[in-house]
C-alpha positions as CSV (number, residue, x, y, z in Angstrom):
1,X,0.2,-0.1,0.2
2,X,1.4,3.5,-0.9
3,X,0.8,6.0,1.8
4,X,0.1,9.5,0.8
5,X,3.3,11.2,2.6
6,X,2.2,15.0,1.7
7,X,1.5,17.2,4.2
8,X,0.8,20.8,4.5
9,X,3.2,23.1,6.6
10,X,3.2,26.9,7.5
11,X,5.2,29.3,9.7
12,X,3.9,31.5,12.1
13,X,5.8,34.4,13.8
14,X,5.1,36.3,17.1
15,X,5.5,40.1,16.4
16,X,6.3,40.8,20.1
17,X,8.8,38.1,20.8
18,X,9.9,37.1,17.2
19,X,9.6,33.4,18.2
20,X,8.5,31.1,15.5
21,X,5.9,28.4,15.2
22,X,5.9,25.8,12.7
23,X,2.8,23.9,12.1
24,X,2.3,20.9,9.8
25,X,-1.0,19.0,9.1
26,X,-0.8,15.4,8.3
27,X,-3.1,14.1,5.4
28,X,-5.0,12.1,8.3
29,X,-6.1,15.7,9.8
30,X,-3.5,15.1,12.6
31,X,-1.7,18.4,13.3
32,X,1.9,18.8,14.5
33,X,3.1,21.8,16.0
34,X,6.9,22.7,16.5
35,X,8.2,25.5,18.9
36,X,11.9,25.9,17.9
37,X,14.1,26.5,20.8
38,X,17.6,26.7,19.2
39,X,20.3,25.8,22.0
40,X,18.0,24.2,24.5
41,X,18.9,21.1,26.0
42,X,15.8,19.7,27.0
43,X,12.6,18.9,24.6
44,X,9.2,18.5,25.4
45,X,6.6,16.5,23.2
46,X,3.1,16.1,23.7
47,X,0.2,14.1,22.4
48,X,-3.4,15.7,22.8
49,X,-6.6,14.3,22.3
50,X,-9.9,16.6,22.7
51,X,-11.7,14.2,24.7
52,X,-12.1,14.5,28.6
53,X,-14.4,13.6,31.2
54,X,-17.2,15.5,30.0
55,X,-17.8,13.6,26.8
56,X,-20.0,11.2,28.4
57,X,-22.9,11.2,25.7
58,X,-22.0,12.0,22.3
59,X,-22.9,11.3,18.5
60,X,-19.9,10.0,16.5
61,X,-19.0,10.5,12.7
62,X,-21.4,7.9,11.6
63,X,-24.3,9.6,13.7
64,X,-24.4,6.9,16.3
65,X,-25.3,7.8,19.8
66,X,-23.0,6.8,22.6
67,X,-22.6,6.9,25.9
68,X,-19.5,6.3,28.1
69,X,-19.7,6.0,32.0
70,X,-18.3,8.8,34.0
71,X,-14.3,7.9,34.4
72,X,-13.8,6.4,30.9
73,X,-11.4,9.1,29.9
74,X,-9.3,8.8,33.0
75,X,-9.7,4.8,33.0
76,X,-8.3,5.1,29.1
77,X,-5.5,7.1,30.2
78,X,-4.5,4.6,32.6
79,X,-4.7,1.5,30.3
80,X,-2.3,3.6,27.8
81,X,0.2,4.1,30.4
82,X,-0.1,1.1,33.0
83,X,-0.3,-1.7,30.5
84,X,2.7,-3.6,30.3
85,X,3.8,-5.5,27.4
86,X,6.9,-7.7,27.0
87,X,9.1,-4.7,27.0
88,X,7.2,-3.0,29.9
89,X,4.8,-0.4,30.5
90,X,5.2,2.8,28.3
91,X,6.2,4.8,31.4
92,X,9.1,2.0,32.0
93,X,10.0,2.1,28.3
94,X,9.9,6.0,28.4
95,X,12.0,6.0,31.5
96,X,14.7,3.7,30.3
97,X,15.4,6.3,27.2
98,X,15.9,9.0,29.7
99,X,12.4,10.6,29.5
100,X,10.3,11.8,32.2
101,X,6.4,11.1,31.3
102,X,3.0,11.5,32.5
103,X,-0.4,11.9,31.3
104,X,-3.3,14.3,32.6
105,X,-7.1,13.9,32.3
106,X,-8.9,16.8,32.1
107,X,-12.7,17.8,31.6
108,X,-12.4,18.6,28.1
109,X,-8.9,16.9,26.9
110,X,-6.4,14.2,27.9
111,X,-2.7,15.1,27.2
112,X,0.2,12.6,27.3
113,X,3.7,14.3,27.4
114,X,7.3,13.8,28.1
115,X,10.3,15.7,29.0
116,X,13.9,14.5,27.6
117,X,17.3,15.7,26.9
118,X,18.0,12.6,24.5
119,X,16.1,9.9,22.1
120,X,13.3,12.5,21.4
121,X,12.3,10.8,18.1
122,X,12.1,7.4,19.7
123,X,10.3,8.6,22.9
124,X,7.6,10.3,20.8
125,X,7.2,7.0,18.5
126,X,6.6,4.7,21.3
127,X,4.2,7.4,22.7
128,X,2.3,7.5,19.4
129,X,2.4,3.7,19.1
130,X,0.8,3.7,22.8
131,X,-2.1,5.8,22.2
132,X,-3.0,4.5,18.9
133,X,-2.6,0.8,19.7
134,X,-3.9,-0.1,23.0
135,X,-4.2,-3.9,24.6
136,X,-7.3,-4.1,26.5
137,X,-7.2,-7.4,27.8
138,X,-9.9,-8.3,30.5
139,X,-7.2,-8.9,33.3
140,X,-5.2,-5.6,32.4
141,X,-8.7,-4.0,32.9
142,X,-9.5,-5.5,36.1
143,X,-5.8,-4.6,37.4
144,X,-6.3,-0.7,36.6
145,X,-9.8,-0.9,37.9
146,X,-8.2,-1.7,41.1
147,X,-5.5,1.0,41.0
148,X,-8.2,3.6,40.3
149,X,-10.6,2.5,42.8
150,X,-7.5,3.0,45.3
151,X,-7.0,6.6,44.0
152,X,-10.8,7.4,44.5
153,X,-10.3,6.3,48.0
154,X,-7.3,8.6,48.4
155,X,-9.5,11.7,47.1
156,X,-12.2,10.8,49.8
157,X,-9.7,10.8,52.4
158,X,-8.9,14.5,51.6
159,X,-10.9,17.5,52.8
160,X,-9.9,19.7,50.3
161,X,-11.0,17.3,47.5
162,X,-14.1,16.6,49.2
163,X,-14.9,20.0,49.1
164,X,-14.4,20.7,45.7
165,X,-16.1,17.4,44.4
166,X,-19.2,18.4,46.4
167,X,-19.1,21.8,44.9
168,X,-19.0,20.7,41.4
169,X,-21.6,18.1,41.9
170,X,-24.2,20.7,43.5
171,X,-23.5,23.4,40.9
172,X,-24.6,21.7,37.7
173,X,-28.0,19.5,37.7
174,X,-27.2,17.7,34.7
175,X,-24.0,18.7,33.0
176,X,-21.4,16.1,33.2
177,X,-18.7,18.2,34.7
178,X,-20.6,17.8,38.0
179,X,-19.2,14.2,38.1
180,X,-15.8,13.3,39.4
181,X,-13.1,13.0,36.9
182,X,-12.3,9.7,38.0
183,X,-15.8,8.4,38.3
184,X,-17.5,6.8,40.9
185,X,-17.7,3.2,42.1
186,X,-20.9,2.6,40.3
187,X,-19.6,4.1,36.7
188,X,-16.2,2.5,37.1
189,X,-18.0,-0.9,37.3
190,X,-19.9,-0.3,34.1
191,X,-16.4,0.2,32.2
192,X,-15.3,-2.9,30.4
193,X,-13.0,-3.9,27.8
194,X,-15.7,-3.4,25.1
195,X,-16.5,0.2,26.6
196,X,-12.9,1.2,26.3
197,X,-12.7,-0.5,22.9
198,X,-15.7,1.7,21.5
199,X,-14.3,4.9,22.8
200,X,-10.8,4.0,21.5
201,X,-12.4,3.9,18.0
202,X,-14.5,7.0,18.8
203,X,-11.9,9.4,20.1
204,X,-8.5,7.9,19.9
205,X,-8.1,8.3,15.9
206,X,-5.2,10.4,14.3
207,X,-7.9,13.0,13.0
208,X,-8.5,14.2,16.6
209,X,-5.0,14.0,17.4
210,X,-2.6,17.3,18.2
211,X,1.4,16.6,18.5
212,X,3.2,19.6,20.2
213,X,7.1,19.3,20.1
214,X,9.1,22.2,22.0
215,X,13.2,22.2,21.9
216,X,16.1,22.3,19.7
217,X,14.6,21.0,16.5
218,X,14.2,21.9,12.8
219,X,10.9,21.3,10.9
220,X,12.5,20.2,7.9
221,X,14.2,17.5,9.6
222,X,11.7,16.5,12.3
223,X,8.5,16.8,10.4
224,X,9.1,14.1,7.7
225,X,10.1,11.6,10.2
226,X,6.9,12.1,12.4
227,X,4.9,12.1,9.3
228,X,6.5,8.7,8.2
229,X,5.4,7.4,11.8
230,X,1.9,8.6,11.1
231,X,1.8,7.0,8.0
232,X,2.8,3.6,9.5
233,X,0.3,4.2,12.0
234,X,-2.4,4.6,9.6
235,X,-1.5,1.7,7.3
236,X,-1.6,-0.8,9.9
237,X,-5.0,0.2,11.5
238,X,-7.9,1.1,9.1
239,X,-9.7,3.2,12.1
240,X,-7.3,5.9,11.5
241,X,-8.0,6.2,7.9
242,X,-11.6,7.3,8.4
243,X,-12.7,10.8,9.2
244,X,-13.4,10.4,12.8
245,X,-15.2,13.3,14.8
246,X,-17.8,13.5,17.3
247,X,-20.3,15.8,18.8
248,X,-21.5,16.2,22.4
249,X,-25.1,15.7,23.0
250,X,-26.5,18.9,24.8
251,X,-27.9,18.4,28.4
252,X,-30.5,20.9,29.6
253,X,-28.7,22.8,32.1
254,X,-30.6,25.8,34.1
255,X,-28.4,29.0,34.6
256,X,-28.8,28.7,38.1
257,X,-27.1,26.3,40.5
258,X,-28.9,23.1,41.6
259,X,-28.1,23.4,45.3
260,X,-27.3,26.4,47.1
261,X,-25.0,24.9,50.0
262,X,-23.7,21.5,50.6
263,X,-21.8,20.3,53.7
264,X,-19.9,17.5,55.1
265,X,-18.3,17.0,58.7
266,X,-15.3,15.1,58.9
267,X,-12.6,14.3,61.6
268,X,-10.1,16.8,60.7
269,X,-8.2,19.7,62.4
270,X,-9.3,22.6,60.5
271,X,-12.2,23.1,58.0
272,X,-12.5,23.9,54.3
273,X,-15.1,26.2,52.3
274,X,-15.3,26.9,48.8
275,X,-17.6,29.4,47.1
276,X,-18.6,28.7,43.4
277,X,-20.0,31.0,41.1
278,X,-21.4,29.4,37.8
279,X,-21.5,31.2,34.7
280,X,-24.7,31.1,32.9
281,X,-23.1,30.4,29.4
282,X,-21.3,28.8,27.8
283,X,-23.2,25.4,27.6
284,X,-22.9,22.2,26.0
285,X,-26.0,23.6,23.8
286,X,-24.6,26.5,22.9
287,X,-20.5,26.5,23.4
288,X,-17.8,28.9,22.9
289,X,-15.6,29.2,19.7
290,X,-11.9,29.1,20.4
291,X,-11.4,33.0,20.1
292,X,-14.2,33.9,22.8
293,X,-12.9,31.2,24.9
294,X,-9.5,32.3,25.1
295,X,-10.7,35.9,25.6
296,X,-13.1,35.1,28.7
297,X,-10.2,33.0,30.0
298,X,-7.8,35.7,29.8
299,X,-10.3,38.5,30.8
300,X,-11.3,36.6,33.8
301,X,-7.7,35.7,35.0
302,X,-6.7,39.5,35.1
303,X,-10.2,40.4,36.8
304,X,-10.0,38.0,39.5
305,X,-6.3,38.4,39.9
306,X,-7.1,42.0,40.6
307,X,-9.9,41.2,43.3
308,X,-8.6,38.0,44.7
309,X,-5.1,38.3,44.8
310,X,-2.9,38.1,48.3
311,X,-2.6,41.7,47.8
312,X,-6.3,42.7,47.0
313,X,-8.2,44.3,50.0
314,X,-10.7,41.1,50.0
315,X,-7.9,38.8,51.2
316,X,-6.7,41.6,53.9
317,X,-9.9,41.8,55.3
318,X,-10.9,38.2,55.6
319,X,-7.4,37.7,57.1
320,X,-7.5,40.1,59.8
321,X,-10.7,38.8,60.6
322,X,-9.2,35.5,61.3
323,X,-11.5,33.8,58.6
324,X,-8.9,32.8,56.1
325,X,-5.2,31.9,55.9
326,X,-2.7,31.7,53.3
327,X,-4.2,28.7,51.6
328,X,-6.9,31.1,50.3
329,X,-7.1,31.3,46.6
330,X,-9.3,31.0,43.7
331,X,-9.5,28.4,40.5
332,X,-11.0,29.8,37.1
333,X,-12.2,26.9,35.2
334,X,-13.1,28.1,31.8
335,X,-14.1,25.5,29.1
336,X,-15.7,25.7,26.1
337,X,-18.9,24.3,27.4
338,X,-18.9,25.5,31.2
339,X,-17.3,28.1,33.2
340,X,-16.8,28.8,36.9
341,X,-14.9,30.7,39.5
342,X,-14.0,29.0,42.9
343,X,-13.0,30.9,45.8
344,X,-11.9,29.2,49.2
345,X,-9.6,27.8,51.1
346,X,-9.0,26.4,54.9
347,X,-11.0,28.4,57.5
348,X,-11.6,27.5,61.4
349,X,-15.0,28.8,60.5
350,X,-16.0,27.8,57.4
351,X,-19.6,28.9,57.7
352,X,-18.7,32.5,58.4
353,X,-15.8,32.6,55.8
354,X,-18.3,31.2,53.2
355,X,-20.8,33.9,54.0
356,X,-18.0,36.6,54.2
357,X,-16.8,35.8,50.5
358,X,-19.9,35.4,49.1
359,X,-21.3,38.9,50.4
360,X,-18.0,40.6,49.2
361,X,-18.1,39.3,45.7
362,X,-21.9,40.1,45.4
363,X,-21.1,43.8,46.3
364,X,-18.3,43.9,43.7
365,X,-20.6,42.3,41.1
366,X,-23.5,44.7,41.8
367,X,-21.1,47.6,41.5
368,X,-18.2,46.4,38.9
369,X,-18.1,50.1,37.4
370,X,-16.8,51.4,40.4
371,X,-15.5,48.5,42.2
372,X,-12.3,48.0,39.8
373,X,-9.6,50.5,39.4
374,X,-8.9,50.9,35.4
375,X,-5.4,51.7,36.6
376,X,-4.8,48.5,38.6
377,X,-6.3,46.4,36.0
378,X,-4.0,47.8,33.3
379,X,-1.0,47.3,35.5
380,X,-2.1,43.8,36.1
381,X,-2.6,43.2,32.6
382,X,1.2,44.5,32.0
383,X,2.4,42.3,34.7
384,X,0.6,39.1,33.0
385,X,1.7,39.9,29.9
386,X,5.2,40.2,31.0
387,X,4.9,36.8,33.1
388,X,3.4,34.8,30.2
389,X,6.3,36.2,27.7
390,X,9.1,35.1,30.2
391,X,7.2,31.7,30.6
392,X,8.0,31.0,26.9
393,X,11.4,30.2,28.1
394,X,10.4,27.2,30.1
395,X,10.3,24.2,28.0
396,X,7.3,22.4,29.9
397,X,5.4,25.6,30.5
398,X,5.4,26.6,26.7
399,X,4.6,22.7,25.9
400,X,1.6,22.6,28.2
401,X,0.4,25.9,27.2
402,X,0.7,25.2,23.3
403,X,-0.9,21.5,23.7
404,X,-3.9,23.2,25.6
405,X,-4.5,26.0,23.1
406,X,-4.2,23.5,20.0
407,X,-6.7,21.2,21.5
408,X,-9.0,24.5,21.9
409,X,-8.2,25.6,18.3
410,X,-5.9,28.5,19.2
411,X,-2.3,28.8,19.6
412,X,0.2,30.7,21.8
413,X,0.9,33.5,19.6
414,X,-3.2,34.2,19.9
415,X,-2.5,34.5,23.6
416,X,0.0,37.0,23.4
417,X,-2.0,39.1,21.3
418,X,-5.1,39.0,23.2
419,X,-3.0,39.8,26.5
420,X,-2.0,43.1,24.7
421,X,-5.4,43.9,23.2
422,X,-7.9,43.1,26.1
423,X,-10.3,45.8,26.8
424,X,-10.8,46.4,30.3
425,X,-14.5,47.7,29.8
426,X,-15.3,44.7,27.9
427,X,-13.8,42.3,30.2
428,X,-15.7,44.0,33.1
429,X,-18.9,43.7,31.3
430,X,-18.1,39.9,30.9
431,X,-17.9,39.6,34.5
432,X,-21.5,40.8,35.4
433,X,-22.5,37.0,36.3
434,X,-20.9,38.2,39.9
435,X,-23.9,40.3,40.8
436,X,-26.5,37.3,40.4
437,X,-27.0,35.4,43.7
438,X,-28.5,32.3,41.6
439,X,-25.3,31.5,40.4
440,X,-23.7,30.9,43.9
441,X,-23.1,27.9,45.5
442,X,-21.1,27.1,49.1
443,X,-19.5,23.7,49.9
444,X,-18.3,23.4,53.3
445,X,-16.3,20.5,55.0
446,X,-16.7,21.0,58.8
447,X,-14.4,19.9,61.3
448,X,-16.0,17.5,64.0
449,X,-16.5,19.3,67.4
450,X,-14.2,17.0,70.1
451,X,-15.4,16.7,73.8
452,X,-13.1,15.9,76.6
């Protein structure tokens, strides 16, 4: 069989840093992004798949509706890395070649990556082979199920993780983001070798892959080798030759949170609290496009750093009242079908801390125009722009950011342009959800009262 080795390639240059990005597209649809770093010793490589924990109900490229139990994406990640063949597991093989490897399953994607100073091409070949050809023997599936159940048990021993998991479940009524990424005992029991084989056919096909490489490499040398490897994969497995795609089925999701507050009591020394604010958009029925998603991510980060940073008046006020300590912070989760701000940390009085944070955030949301100093916002924008540009000198930070952006339809240089062109007034308008109490939910983990 003669393979089509022709691929398209283009170069993009960032006008602010002068750095280049080389992007090639294999005839299967798989994209390969190279960020050259001449003189760097280490290399980073990743294979990303735009499939994560929220993709539980989808329509595949043949129009067939499919259901995958919560935790399937994370389970498959374990099968890729954990299954040991005659030459050892993928992790062991990469380690022997000098690479530090890992994988991450998120809400909307899964990323396999490694960092190394040698054997880059061989390591990438092994990684591609592993994610495109996974042995799903019943004994192997059962072995990984036991490992994942142990992981789930560890999460349930963590008050911080309990607080977060309960919050996400309470905020969403139907959206699968309310499920734990790992899944539950019930959903994990539903996952069989046949389940995993079906979603490998649905999601783990070359047209869905994004490959990112960062290091001292030349496109003219490395691209043909990667393309030849992709040709070989497509030649030996017909599923990589079809134009596989999928669409998430929409879940009817109300704008308001499902529950206002959840709490749990544990035998711990200090309590935990989280206040979550659910954005009414985007949704699975009306997802964001890549540009809008990136803009909201950056605008939110600048805004929240301004009002929730450790030098902001809110933290000072809460700390002086004895309600929070230096664990206080925020998480801004912004994906194409959901977004939420989560604020909190440890507290000796989680109930009072949650109420105080909620009251302060509502007050900010109802008076956005006067609460945010435009000079502070502009100063924060300049700081974050500089921090981001400096982060491009880190192989790992650059690689992970580039992979995440490639999977969402953007790239690193879009990031730099948006940072420089964000309109503070538009950013503030995008935060008007702050003022609606219907979008707020609190999760508390209380310390048991001890009697002596």
